[in-house]
Every structure is written in C-alpha cells, then in structure tokens.
DRENKEKE-176457 format. One line per field, with one value per residue: x, y, z of N, C-alpha, C in turn; residue number from 0. Coordinates in steps of 0.02 Angstrom, whole numbers, plus 50000, padded with zeros to 5 digits. Example, Ala and Ser with C-alpha at 12.3 -4.5 7.8 and 13.67 -1.06 7.14 Angstrom:
2
n_u 50660 / 50642;
n_v 49716 / 49888;
n_w 50390 / 50354;
ca_u 50615 / 50684;
ca_v 49775 / 49947;
ca_w 50390 / 50357;
c_u 50660 / 50645;
c_v 49835 / 50002;
c_w 50390 / 50394;
i 0 / 1;
This chain:
237
n_u 53076 / 53006 / 52868 / 52832 / 52694 / 52554 / 52423 / 52279 / 52149 / 51989 / 52027 / 51987 / 51850 / 51750 / 51750 / 51733 / 51821 / 51825 / 51885 / 51806 / 51666 / 51554 / 51416 / 51418 / 51456 / 51374 / 51359 / 51422 / 51540 / 51580 / 51605 / 51708 / 51809 / 51830 / 51878 / 52000 / 52069 / 52077 / 52166 / 52281 / 52305 / 52289 / 52343 / 52459 / 52532 / 52563 / 52645 / 52603 / 52650 / 52641 / 52599 / 52494 / 52408 / 52374 / 52307 / 52201 / 52131 / 52094 / 51997 / 51893 / 51729 / 51708 / 51605 / 51492 / 51497 / 51463 / 51335 / 51200 / 51175 / 51298 / 51378 / 51437 / 51543 / 51627 / 51756 / 51837 / 51966 / 51950 / 51871 / 51707 / 51540 / 51453 / 51343 / 51271 / 51360 / 51486 / 51627 / 51690 / 51856 / 51972 / 52025 / 52167 / 52215 / 52159 / 52227 / 52360 / 52360 / 52332 / 52445 / 52548 / 52512 / 52555 / 52496 / 52488 / 52441 / 52333 / 52360 / 52299 / 52190 / 52139 / 52017 / 51974 / 51835 / 51727 / 51638 / 51573 / 51620 / 51716 / 51860 / 51877 / 51840 / 51943 / 52050 / 52008 / 52036 / 52167 / 52192 / 52112 / 52063 / 51987 / 51934 / 51816 / 51769 / 51635 / 51566 / 51445 / 51286 / 51197 / 51282 / 51367 / 51277 / 51233 / 51354 / 51385 / 51290 / 51313 / 51446 / 51456 / 51363 / 51430 / 51528 / 51621 / 51619 / 51706 / 51740 / 51718 / 51604 / 51570 / 51468 / 51536 / 51650 / 51786 / 51902 / 51925 / 51963 / 51967 / 51968 / 51942 / 51984 / 52115 / 52294 / 52334 / 52402 / 52405 / 52337 / 52219 / 52166 / 52033 / 51993 / 52024 / 52126 / 52178 / 52288 / 52374 / 52261 / 52268 / 52224 / 52228 / 52364 / 52406 / 52346 / 52414 / 52522 / 52692 / 52805 / 52702 / 52599 / 52534 / 52424 / 52374 / 52283 / 52339 / 52307 / 52230 / 52051 / 51953 / 52047 / 52205 / 52287 / 52409 / 52450 / 52513 / 52628 / 52657 / 52766 / 52773 / 52905 / 52998 / 52899 / 52873 / 52805 / 52863 / 52888 / 52874 / 52830 / 52752 / 52622 / 52533 / 52358 / 52176 / 52050 / 51888 / 51838 / 51886 / 51768 / 51700 / 51609;
n_v 52196 / 52037 / 51947 / 51791 / 51681 / 51717 / 51693 / 51612 / 51581 / 51552 / 51449 / 51426 / 51424 / 51337 / 51351 / 51483 / 51566 / 51675 / 51672 / 51608 / 51492 / 51515 / 51628 / 51655 / 51783 / 51908 / 52024 / 52195 / 52189 / 52057 / 52065 / 52161 / 52092 / 51986 / 52060 / 52108 / 51987 / 51953 / 52054 / 52019 / 51880 / 51863 / 51974 / 52042 / 51925 / 51888 / 51979 / 52113 / 52266 / 52403 / 52521 / 52613 / 52563 / 52440 / 52489 / 52553 / 52445 / 52384 / 52466 / 52489 / 52435 / 52295 / 52201 / 52274 / 52305 / 52202 / 52086 / 52065 / 51929 / 51873 / 51927 / 51865 / 51801 / 51899 / 51932 / 51832 / 51742 / 51766 / 51813 / 51887 / 51877 / 52022 / 52055 / 52092 / 52019 / 52045 / 52056 / 52074 / 52102 / 51988 / 52018 / 52023 / 52057 / 52184 / 52251 / 52233 / 52302 / 52429 / 52452 / 52446 / 52558 / 52665 / 52777 / 52941 / 53061 / 53188 / 53165 / 53139 / 53017 / 52895 / 52774 / 52638 / 52551 / 52539 / 52450 / 52381 / 52482 / 52461 / 52458 / 52593 / 52651 / 52607 / 52674 / 52803 / 52810 / 52836 / 52953 / 53111 / 53133 / 53054 / 52976 / 52885 / 52771 / 52686 / 52572 / 52507 / 52560 / 52529 / 52479 / 52589 / 52687 / 52628 / 52620 / 52756 / 52800 / 52720 / 52746 / 52885 / 52866 / 52784 / 52864 / 52908 / 53026 / 53099 / 53031 / 53033 / 52972 / 52913 / 52863 / 52784 / 52755 / 52666 / 52651 / 52774 / 52853 / 52994 / 53133 / 53268 / 53284 / 53247 / 53276 / 53117 / 53056 / 52923 / 52777 / 52651 / 52503 / 52397 / 52289 / 52174 / 52213 / 52198 / 52273 / 52422 / 52552 / 52690 / 52818 / 52815 / 52801 / 52925 / 53009 / 52994 / 53060 / 53120 / 53015 / 52951 / 52809 / 52665 / 52536 / 52385 / 52244 / 52144 / 52059 / 51913 / 51905 / 51821 / 51724 / 51678 / 51824 / 51957 / 52052 / 52210 / 52339 / 52497 / 52631 / 52802 / 52865 / 52990 / 53010 / 52881 / 52717 / 52614 / 52449 / 52379 / 52287 / 52124 / 51999 / 51845 / 51843 / 51840 / 51925 / 52002 / 52054 / 52215 / 52313 / 52406 / 52543;
n_w 52452 / 52473 / 52530 / 52608 / 52564 / 52661 / 52677 / 52727 / 52674 / 52724 / 52806 / 52937 / 52931 / 52975 / 53113 / 53134 / 53203 / 53301 / 53414 / 53496 / 53488 / 53344 / 53362 / 53498 / 53527 / 53594 / 53665 / 53678 / 53747 / 53722 / 53583 / 53583 / 53651 / 53561 / 53455 / 53506 / 53520 / 53385 / 53340 / 53411 / 53381 / 53243 / 53177 / 53242 / 53264 / 53137 / 53078 / 53069 / 53118 / 53134 / 53251 / 53247 / 53149 / 53209 / 53321 / 53258 / 53199 / 53315 / 53363 / 53268 / 53242 / 53174 / 53164 / 53139 / 53009 / 52930 / 52869 / 52985 / 53021 / 53010 / 53103 / 53214 / 53158 / 53118 / 53161 / 53120 / 53031 / 52888 / 52731 / 52710 / 52643 / 52584 / 52514 / 52350 / 52275 / 52326 / 52441 / 52610 / 52651 / 52730 / 52900 / 52914 / 52786 / 52768 / 52869 / 52824 / 52700 / 52746 / 52826 / 52729 / 52657 / 52732 / 52795 / 52855 / 52984 / 52924 / 52791 / 52623 / 52565 / 52447 / 52425 / 52325 / 52294 / 52399 / 52465 / 52610 / 52688 / 52784 / 52768 / 52737 / 52858 / 52942 / 52882 / 52910 / 53043 / 53038 / 52966 / 52928 / 52803 / 52696 / 52550 / 52459 / 52333 / 52257 / 52145 / 52144 / 52171 / 52280 / 52381 / 52399 / 52445 / 52564 / 52637 / 52644 / 52732 / 52844 / 52889 / 52944 / 53045 / 53131 / 53176 / 53083 / 53001 / 52926 / 52812 / 52640 / 52526 / 52363 / 52224 / 52086 / 51946 / 51984 / 51909 / 51858 / 51961 / 52074 / 52015 / 52048 / 52177 / 52179 / 52197 / 52279 / 52433 / 52463 / 52387 / 52394 / 52326 / 52327 / 52252 / 52118 / 51978 / 51806 / 51773 / 51831 / 51841 / 51731 / 51768 / 51908 / 51933 / 51885 / 51976 / 52093 / 52214 / 52200 / 52277 / 52337 / 52390 / 52316 / 52337 / 52278 / 52213 / 52082 / 51930 / 51850 / 51852 / 51977 / 51996 / 52071 / 52125 / 52136 / 52272 / 52275 / 52323 / 52263 / 52236 / 52195 / 52108 / 52048 / 51953 / 51907 / 51939 / 52063 / 52110 / 52272 / 52370 / 52384 / 52381 / 52369 / 52333 / 52336 / 52263 / 52232 / 52067 / 52000 / 51936 / 51796 / 51725;
ca_u 53062 / 52949 / 52845 / 52805 / 52621 / 52530 / 52350 / 52247 / 52080 / 51939 / 52057 / 51951 / 51780 / 51705 / 51748 / 51718 / 51881 / 51819 / 51914 / 51755 / 51622 / 51508 / 51352 / 51425 / 51465 / 51307 / 51363 / 51477 / 51601 / 51600 / 51635 / 51771 / 51858 / 51846 / 51919 / 52068 / 52099 / 52094 / 52227 / 52338 / 52318 / 52290 / 52381 / 52526 / 52566 / 52580 / 52690 / 52578 / 52688 / 52627 / 52556 / 52434 / 52364 / 52347 / 52259 / 52141 / 52093 / 52067 / 51942 / 51838 / 51684 / 51699 / 51541 / 51440 / 51508 / 51443 / 51265 / 51189 / 51179 / 51368 / 51415 / 51477 / 51603 / 51660 / 51826 / 51871 / 52022 / 51924 / 51825 / 51635 / 51498 / 51417 / 51289 / 51288 / 51416 / 51548 / 51650 / 51734 / 51919 / 51990 / 52058 / 52239 / 52227 / 52144 / 52283 / 52419 / 52353 / 52338 / 52515 / 52587 / 52495 / 52595 / 52456 / 52504 / 52388 / 52328 / 52368 / 52238 / 52190 / 52085 / 52002 / 51933 / 51798 / 51705 / 51606 / 51534 / 51650 / 51762 / 51928 / 51875 / 51839 / 52011 / 52090 / 51986 / 52071 / 52237 / 52192 / 52045 / 52050 / 51976 / 51886 / 51805 / 51727 / 51603 / 51528 / 51378 / 51250 / 51169 / 51335 / 51390 / 51227 / 51234 / 51415 / 51381 / 51248 / 51342 / 51508 / 51444 / 51326 / 51479 / 51578 / 51670 / 51590 / 51759 / 51747 / 51673 / 51590 / 51530 / 51458 / 51573 / 51695 / 51851 / 51956 / 51935 / 51985 / 51928 / 52013 / 51929 / 52018 / 52185 / 52327 / 52326 / 52463 / 52400 / 52278 / 52209 / 52115 / 52011 / 51968 / 52080 / 52129 / 52231 / 52345 / 52359 / 52224 / 52310 / 52201 / 52252 / 52436 / 52413 / 52320 / 52456 / 52575 / 52762 / 52819 / 52641 / 52597 / 52476 / 52418 / 52323 / 52291 / 52344 / 52306 / 52166 / 51994 / 51930 / 52103 / 52252 / 52319 / 52466 / 52442 / 52577 / 52634 / 52696 / 52781 / 52790 / 52972 / 53012 / 52845 / 52865 / 52784 / 52914 / 52860 / 52913 / 52808 / 52701 / 52599 / 52477 / 52292 / 52119 / 52000 / 51838 / 51864 / 51870 / 51726 / 51693 / 51547;
ca_v 52141 / 51995 / 51908 / 51724 / 51680 / 51717 / 51691 / 51547 / 51602 / 51501 / 51394 / 51412 / 51441 / 51294 / 51373 / 51554 / 51597 / 51737 / 51657 / 51567 / 51467 / 51564 / 51637 / 51672 / 51855 / 51936 / 52090 / 52236 / 52164 / 51998 / 52086 / 52194 / 52040 / 51952 / 52107 / 52109 / 51923 / 51960 / 52094 / 51983 / 51815 / 51865 / 52030 / 52046 / 51861 / 51878 / 52030 / 52182 / 52297 / 52474 / 52528 / 52651 / 52516 / 52393 / 52526 / 52565 / 52382 / 52367 / 52511 / 52488 / 52379 / 52258 / 52165 / 52319 / 52314 / 52140 / 52072 / 52045 / 51857 / 51853 / 51967 / 51823 / 51780 / 51959 / 51937 / 51773 / 51751 / 51750 / 51863 / 51873 / 51910 / 52082 / 52067 / 52117 / 51981 / 52073 / 52030 / 52113 / 52065 / 51963 / 52071 / 52027 / 52093 / 52254 / 52277 / 52235 / 52356 / 52491 / 52460 / 52462 / 52626 / 52712 / 52838 / 52985 / 53110 / 53244 / 53145 / 53127 / 52947 / 52872 / 52703 / 52617 / 52492 / 52552 / 52392 / 52397 / 52541 / 52443 / 52483 / 52666 / 52668 / 52597 / 52731 / 52863 / 52810 / 52855 / 53020 / 53139 / 53151 / 52990 / 52978 / 52815 / 52763 / 52620 / 52572 / 52479 / 52612 / 52507 / 52476 / 52657 / 52721 / 52598 / 52641 / 52828 / 52808 / 52683 / 52775 / 52939 / 52840 / 52753 / 52913 / 52920 / 53075 / 53129 / 52992 / 53051 / 52915 / 52928 / 52809 / 52800 / 52708 / 52670 / 52657 / 52845 / 52888 / 53052 / 53186 / 53332 / 53285 / 53227 / 53211 / 53081 / 53029 / 52851 / 52750 / 52580 / 52473 / 52336 / 52240 / 52157 / 52239 / 52166 / 52319 / 52483 / 52602 / 52748 / 52876 / 52810 / 52817 / 52997 / 53046 / 52980 / 53110 / 53098 / 52985 / 52919 / 52737 / 52634 / 52466 / 52359 / 52176 / 52142 / 51992 / 51892 / 51903 / 51757 / 51679 / 51709 / 51886 / 51979 / 52116 / 52245 / 52409 / 52535 / 52698 / 52845 / 52892 / 53028 / 53000 / 52811 / 52674 / 52564 / 52397 / 52369 / 52229 / 52085 / 51939 / 51817 / 51855 / 51829 / 51978 / 52008 / 52099 / 52286 / 52320 / 52474 / 52556;
ca_w 52500 / 52456 / 52587 / 52594 / 52569 / 52729 / 52677 / 52737 / 52666 / 52738 / 52843 / 52999 / 52921 / 53014 / 53182 / 53139 / 53228 / 53337 / 53479 / 53529 / 53436 / 53317 / 53396 / 53568 / 53534 / 53601 / 53696 / 53654 / 53780 / 53684 / 53520 / 53598 / 53667 / 53498 / 53415 / 53533 / 53501 / 53315 / 53334 / 53439 / 53351 / 53170 / 53150 / 53271 / 53256 / 53067 / 53052 / 53069 / 53172 / 53140 / 53309 / 53230 / 53114 / 53259 / 53362 / 53217 / 53194 / 53381 / 53378 / 53220 / 53257 / 53111 / 53163 / 53115 / 52937 / 52896 / 52882 / 53055 / 53034 / 53007 / 53151 / 53258 / 53121 / 53091 / 53181 / 53097 / 52985 / 52822 / 52704 / 52719 / 52593 / 52608 / 52467 / 52283 / 52249 / 52352 / 52506 / 52653 / 52655 / 52797 / 52939 / 52901 / 52723 / 52781 / 52908 / 52783 / 52652 / 52784 / 52846 / 52670 / 52633 / 52772 / 52800 / 52911 / 52998 / 52878 / 52721 / 52584 / 52544 / 52405 / 52423 / 52269 / 52314 / 52468 / 52495 / 52670 / 52720 / 52839 / 52756 / 52743 / 52930 / 52967 / 52857 / 52946 / 53107 / 53025 / 52939 / 52924 / 52733 / 52662 / 52495 / 52440 / 52274 / 52251 / 52083 / 52155 / 52208 / 52344 / 52430 / 52412 / 52486 / 52632 / 52671 / 52657 / 52792 / 52900 / 52914 / 52992 / 53103 / 53175 / 53197 / 53031 / 52956 / 52884 / 52751 / 52586 / 52482 / 52304 / 52175 / 52025 / 51916 / 52018 / 51861 / 51843 / 52021 / 52097 / 51991 / 52080 / 52242 / 52170 / 52204 / 52342 / 52463 / 52459 / 52354 / 52407 / 52282 / 52363 / 52204 / 52074 / 51910 / 51767 / 51773 / 51867 / 51801 / 51716 / 51806 / 51977 / 51933 / 51874 / 52034 / 52151 / 52224 / 52201 / 52342 / 52361 / 52390 / 52286 / 52356 / 52232 / 52189 / 52009 / 51901 / 51820 / 51898 / 52003 / 52005 / 52117 / 52103 / 52177 / 52304 / 52270 / 52341 / 52215 / 52259 / 52139 / 52113 / 51987 / 51906 / 51889 / 51993 / 52079 / 52153 / 52333 / 52409 / 52351 / 52415 / 52331 / 52363 / 52292 / 52272 / 52181 / 52014 / 51995 / 51876 / 51774 / 51688;
c_u 53001 / 52932 / 52823 / 52729 / 52599 / 52455 / 52326 / 52172 / 52034 / 51965 / 52016 / 51877 / 51733 / 51698 / 51730 / 51777 / 51870 / 51853 / 51865 / 51707 / 51575 / 51444 / 51358 / 51440 / 51396 / 51307 / 51421 / 51543 / 51627 / 51636 / 51702 / 51826 / 51879 / 51891 / 51991 / 52105 / 52120 / 52159 / 52288 / 52356 / 52325 / 52337 / 52452 / 52565 / 52590 / 52615 / 52662 / 52608 / 52673 / 52578 / 52492 / 52383 / 52334 / 52295 / 52194 / 52099 / 52063 / 52006 / 51882 / 51794 / 51666 / 51631 / 51483 / 51447 / 51492 / 51368 / 51255 / 51195 / 51250 / 51410 / 51460 / 51541 / 51646 / 51734 / 51865 / 51922 / 52001 / 51880 / 51753 / 51595 / 51461 / 51359 / 51314 / 51348 / 51484 / 51565 / 51687 / 51798 / 51932 / 52029 / 52132 / 52254 / 52212 / 52202 / 52346 / 52417 / 52361 / 52410 / 52558 / 52573 / 52532 / 52560 / 52474 / 52447 / 52391 / 52338 / 52301 / 52242 / 52129 / 52078 / 51957 / 51901 / 51776 / 51678 / 51563 / 51560 / 51701 / 51833 / 51930 / 51875 / 51908 / 52056 / 52072 / 52013 / 52143 / 52244 / 52120 / 52026 / 52045 / 51920 / 51879 / 51754 / 51699 / 51558 / 51457 / 51338 / 51224 / 51222 / 51361 / 51342 / 51227 / 51296 / 51413 / 51337 / 51281 / 51402 / 51496 / 51406 / 51372 / 51536 / 51630 / 51643 / 51642 / 51769 / 51695 / 51666 / 51551 / 51523 / 51495 / 51618 / 51765 / 51909 / 51973 / 51962 / 51938 / 51968 / 52003 / 51967 / 52092 / 52231 / 52319 / 52394 / 52464 / 52335 / 52276 / 52153 / 52096 / 51975 / 52024 / 52072 / 52185 / 52295 / 52325 / 52321 / 52265 / 52289 / 52225 / 52326 / 52446 / 52393 / 52361 / 52511 / 52644 / 52778 / 52759 / 52643 / 52530 / 52476 / 52360 / 52336 / 52289 / 52343 / 52238 / 52111 / 51975 / 51985 / 52150 / 52283 / 52378 / 52450 / 52510 / 52572 / 52681 / 52706 / 52800 / 52857 / 52990 / 52962 / 52832 / 52844 / 52835 / 52884 / 52906 / 52894 / 52759 / 52684 / 52541 / 52411 / 52238 / 52065 / 51946 / 51864 / 51843 / 51832 / 51722 / 51629 / 51560;
c_v 52102 / 51951 / 51839 / 51726 / 51673 / 51708 / 51620 / 51558 / 51542 / 51444 / 51374 / 51429 / 51400 / 51318 / 51446 / 51594 / 51667 / 51730 / 51617 / 51544 / 51520 / 51568 / 51658 / 51746 / 51888 / 52006 / 52129 / 52213 / 52101 / 52018 / 52120 / 52143 / 52002 / 51995 / 52108 / 52043 / 51924 / 51998 / 52055 / 51921 / 51816 / 51918 / 52032 / 51981 / 51849 / 51938 / 52100 / 52216 / 52371 / 52486 / 52567 / 52607 / 52467 / 52427 / 52538 / 52502 / 52362 / 52410 / 52503 / 52426 / 52340 / 52223 / 52208 / 52335 / 52251 / 52129 / 52046 / 51971 / 51831 / 51889 / 51925 / 51797 / 51838 / 51963 / 51874 / 51789 / 51732 / 51807 / 51841 / 51907 / 51969 / 52099 / 52094 / 52082 / 52005 / 52044 / 52084 / 52071 / 52041 / 52017 / 52078 / 52068 / 52167 / 52286 / 52284 / 52293 / 52424 / 52504 / 52479 / 52533 / 52680 / 52779 / 52877 / 53035 / 53168 / 53226 / 53132 / 53057 / 52933 / 52797 / 52689 / 52551 / 52496 / 52490 / 52413 / 52460 / 52525 / 52469 / 52559 / 52688 / 52660 / 52655 / 52795 / 52867 / 52836 / 52927 / 53045 / 53158 / 53087 / 52998 / 52907 / 52812 / 52692 / 52622 / 52546 / 52529 / 52590 / 52503 / 52545 / 52694 / 52694 / 52620 / 52715 / 52843 / 52777 / 52720 / 52834 / 52916 / 52809 / 52800 / 52930 / 52968 / 53107 / 53090 / 53016 / 52992 / 52939 / 52865 / 52828 / 52744 / 52716 / 52676 / 52730 / 52884 / 52944 / 53114 / 53253 / 53339 / 53266 / 53288 / 53182 / 53056 / 52953 / 52832 / 52675 / 52556 / 52405 / 52287 / 52232 / 52187 / 52204 / 52208 / 52381 / 52531 / 52666 / 52809 / 52874 / 52825 / 52892 / 53037 / 53034 / 53033 / 53079 / 53074 / 52947 / 52843 / 52713 / 52560 / 52437 / 52285 / 52175 / 52070 / 51975 / 51889 / 51831 / 51704 / 51712 / 51770 / 51900 / 52047 / 52150 / 52315 / 52442 / 52605 / 52741 / 52879 / 52925 / 53013 / 52929 / 52771 / 52618 / 52514 / 52385 / 52305 / 52189 / 52023 / 51911 / 51826 / 51834 / 51880 / 51971 / 52058 / 52171 / 52296 / 52393 / 52482 / 52547;
c_w 52477 / 52515 / 52565 / 52599 / 52641 / 52734 / 52685 / 52733 / 52679 / 52782 / 52904 / 52992 / 52965 / 53086 / 53190 / 53163 / 53254 / 53405 / 53522 / 53474 / 53410 / 53358 / 53468 / 53580 / 53535 / 53630 / 53666 / 53685 / 53744 / 53619 / 53531 / 53613 / 53604 / 53454 / 53440 / 53518 / 53427 / 53306 / 53356 / 53397 / 53275 / 53142 / 53177 / 53260 / 53185 / 53036 / 53044 / 53130 / 53182 / 53198 / 53294 / 53193 / 53164 / 53303 / 53323 / 53212 / 53261 / 53399 / 53332 / 53232 / 53193 / 53107 / 53140 / 53041 / 52897 / 52909 / 52953 / 53069 / 53030 / 53059 / 53196 / 53225 / 53098 / 53107 / 53163 / 53044 / 52914 / 52797 / 52717 / 52665 / 52624 / 52561 / 52401 / 52253 / 52273 / 52420 / 52545 / 52662 / 52725 / 52834 / 52924 / 52838 / 52732 / 52819 / 52866 / 52733 / 52687 / 52805 / 52786 / 52645 / 52672 / 52782 / 52864 / 52923 / 52949 / 52805 / 52688 / 52553 / 52501 / 52412 / 52363 / 52287 / 52386 / 52502 / 52553 / 52706 / 52773 / 52827 / 52761 / 52815 / 52961 / 52945 / 52893 / 53017 / 53100 / 52998 / 52935 / 52853 / 52692 / 52610 / 52468 / 52384 / 52272 / 52189 / 52091 / 52199 / 52276 / 52398 / 52449 / 52458 / 52558 / 52670 / 52689 / 52717 / 52853 / 52930 / 52961 / 53054 / 53154 / 53195 / 53145 / 52978 / 52911 / 52819 / 52700 / 52538 / 52422 / 52261 / 52111 / 52002 / 51946 / 51971 / 51846 / 51902 / 52040 / 52078 / 52026 / 52146 / 52237 / 52179 / 52274 / 52367 / 52460 / 52425 / 52369 / 52362 / 52311 / 52317 / 52152 / 52005 / 51872 / 51765 / 51812 / 51822 / 51792 / 51757 / 51878 / 51981 / 51927 / 51936 / 52098 / 52154 / 52215 / 52273 / 52371 / 52353 / 52361 / 52303 / 52317 / 52217 / 52113 / 51985 / 51874 / 51872 / 51915 / 52004 / 52056 / 52086 / 52148 / 52206 / 52304 / 52299 / 52291 / 52242 / 52198 / 52152 / 52047 / 51932 / 51885 / 51950 / 52003 / 52129 / 52212 / 52371 / 52367 / 52391 / 52375 / 52370 / 52314 / 52310 / 52218 / 52129 / 52022 / 51930 / 51858 / 51733 / 51613;
i 0 / 1 / 2 / 3 / 4 / 5 / 6 / 7 / 8 / 9 / 10 / 11 / 12 / 13 / 14 / 15 / 16 / 17 / 18 / 19 / 20 / 21 / 22 / 23 / 24 / 25 / 26 / 27 / 28 / 29 / 30 / 31 / 32 / 33 / 34 / 35 / 36 / 37 / 38 / 39 / 40 / 41 / 42 / 43 / 44 / 45 / 46 / 47 / 48 / 49 / 50 / 51 / 52 / 53 / 54 / 55 / 56 / 57 / 58 / 59 / 60 / 61 / 62 / 63 / 64 / 65 / 66 / 67 / 68 / 69 / 70 / 71 / 72 / 73 / 74 / 75 / 76 / 77 / 78 / 79 / 80 / 81 / 82 / 83 / 84 / 85 / 86 / 87 / 88 / 89 / 90 / 91 / 92 / 93 / 94 / 95 / 96 / 97 / 98 / 99 / 100 / 101 / 102 / 103 / 104 / 105 / 106 / 107 / 108 / 109 / 110 / 111 / 112 / 113 / 114 / 115 / 116 / 117 / 118 / 119 / 120 / 121 / 122 / 123 / 124 / 125 / 126 / 127 / 128 / 129 / 130 / 131 / 132 / 133 / 134 / 135 / 136 / 137 / 138 / 139 / 140 / 141 / 142 / 143 / 144 / 145 / 146 / 147 / 148 / 149 / 150 / 151 / 152 / 153 / 154 / 155 / 156 / 157 / 158 / 159 / 160 / 161 / 162 / 163 / 164 / 165 / 166 / 167 / 168 / 169 / 170 / 171 / 172 / 173 / 174 / 175 / 176 / 177 / 178 / 179 / 180 / 181 / 182 / 183 / 184 / 185 / 186 / 187 / 188 / 189 / 190 / 191 / 192 / 193 / 194 / 195 / 196 / 197 / 198 / 199 / 200 / 201 / 202 / 203 / 204 / 205 / 206 / 207 / 208 / 209 / 210 / 211 / 212 / 213 / 214 / 215 / 216 / 217 / 218 / 219 / 220 / 221 / 222 / 223 / 224 / 225 / 226 / 227 / 228 / 229 / 230 / 231 / 232 / 233 / 234 / 235 / 236;
C-alpha cells in the first residue's frame, strides 16, 4: 500500500497551529486542550487510526520536549528545532511511525536518534521495553534526565552510533530510525526479529527522502509502506 503525500511541513508556521495563536498556552489545561486538538485535527483527520497510538499522543506532554520558548508551538503541525542542529518531528510523523511500527505491550523496541526523547516517550506508552540511541552526547544526556522525570523511567538511553544499533539488547520487535540514511544500516537489519518492523527514512540527506516500513520475512526486508518526508541526516562516528 502506498500513501499519497500527506506532509505540509511548515504550512501553518505563521500561526503556530496549536488551535489558538502562539503564546496563549500558559496553563497545563491550555496545553492539554492543544494536545487534544492536535490528536483530532492533525492525526485522526489524516489517517492515524490505531487507538493505542492516538491515546499515547494524547498523553505525552510534547511541550516539555521542546525549548521553553517554543512550548506554545509544540502542538503545531510542523517540526521544531531542539538544539545541536536537530529537530523534533511534527506530531503526524511521530504518530505515523508509531502506527507503522505496530508495537505491542511487552515488545522490545529500538529507537535510533533520541533527540529530545519525545518519540521514545510515545513508544514507552506502547511498551515497557524501549531502547534509544543518540550520537550527540548533550542530547542523549538531556533526554536521559528528562524521560524519567516525566515518568518514562523504562526508557534506556545511551550515547552511541545508531548505525551500529544496540547488539547487546538485540533482537528487536521493532526499530524506528528518526534520521535519514542512504540505505538501511546492515546492523539494524541484523538486529530485527523475524516478523519485526523497521521504520526508516531513506534517501539523500537534506533533500526529500522516503519514509518506509520494512518487515523481516524469512530473513529478508520486504517494503510495505512509503511516504515522502524530510529528516535530518543520520550521522555516524
């Protein structure tokens, strides 16, 4: 199944698209209301149907995973900078990757590219076995502190080269890569269980890529879904 392009990156940057003008989210009730509008208007309206994924996105406080001065834009339909030249993906893409990963309770999941920790938190709402790798030490350290402080102590974060995966914890039921690579890293393919799902953006860096879902069938990766996207590059040491 191939989906039509659904991304409108930056389309509503001028308005912030939190359901109200930027700067008006000041209380936890404001942020909760903006989060529910995000789920309804950005996710359900654009084909996110997994009830567990929708519930996860409705619970994770995205505004606490972005710089404080961008909190009022946290629930907008666009990515945001998080420092170190990195971004937090737009909510729709986080939801889509989570839905494609088909994570079930008790499954072991690897995320490559922790960033601020938002995707890891969403995954932690779906299973209690989440492992996340970040190559930038400052981001890894910040996420490793932020996640347990927000109730996601089950997420293990380490600084490392995502191209190498996490062999000590392999195999994984699902692997999500939140940065673009020219091809599937061999180590990640090897660390995916039979029947496991790998969601990764593939293509040239800083240009349009293709987000794909690959399922391991008899040891081979079979492509099932795709959509055009734009991610920061997956770097390595």
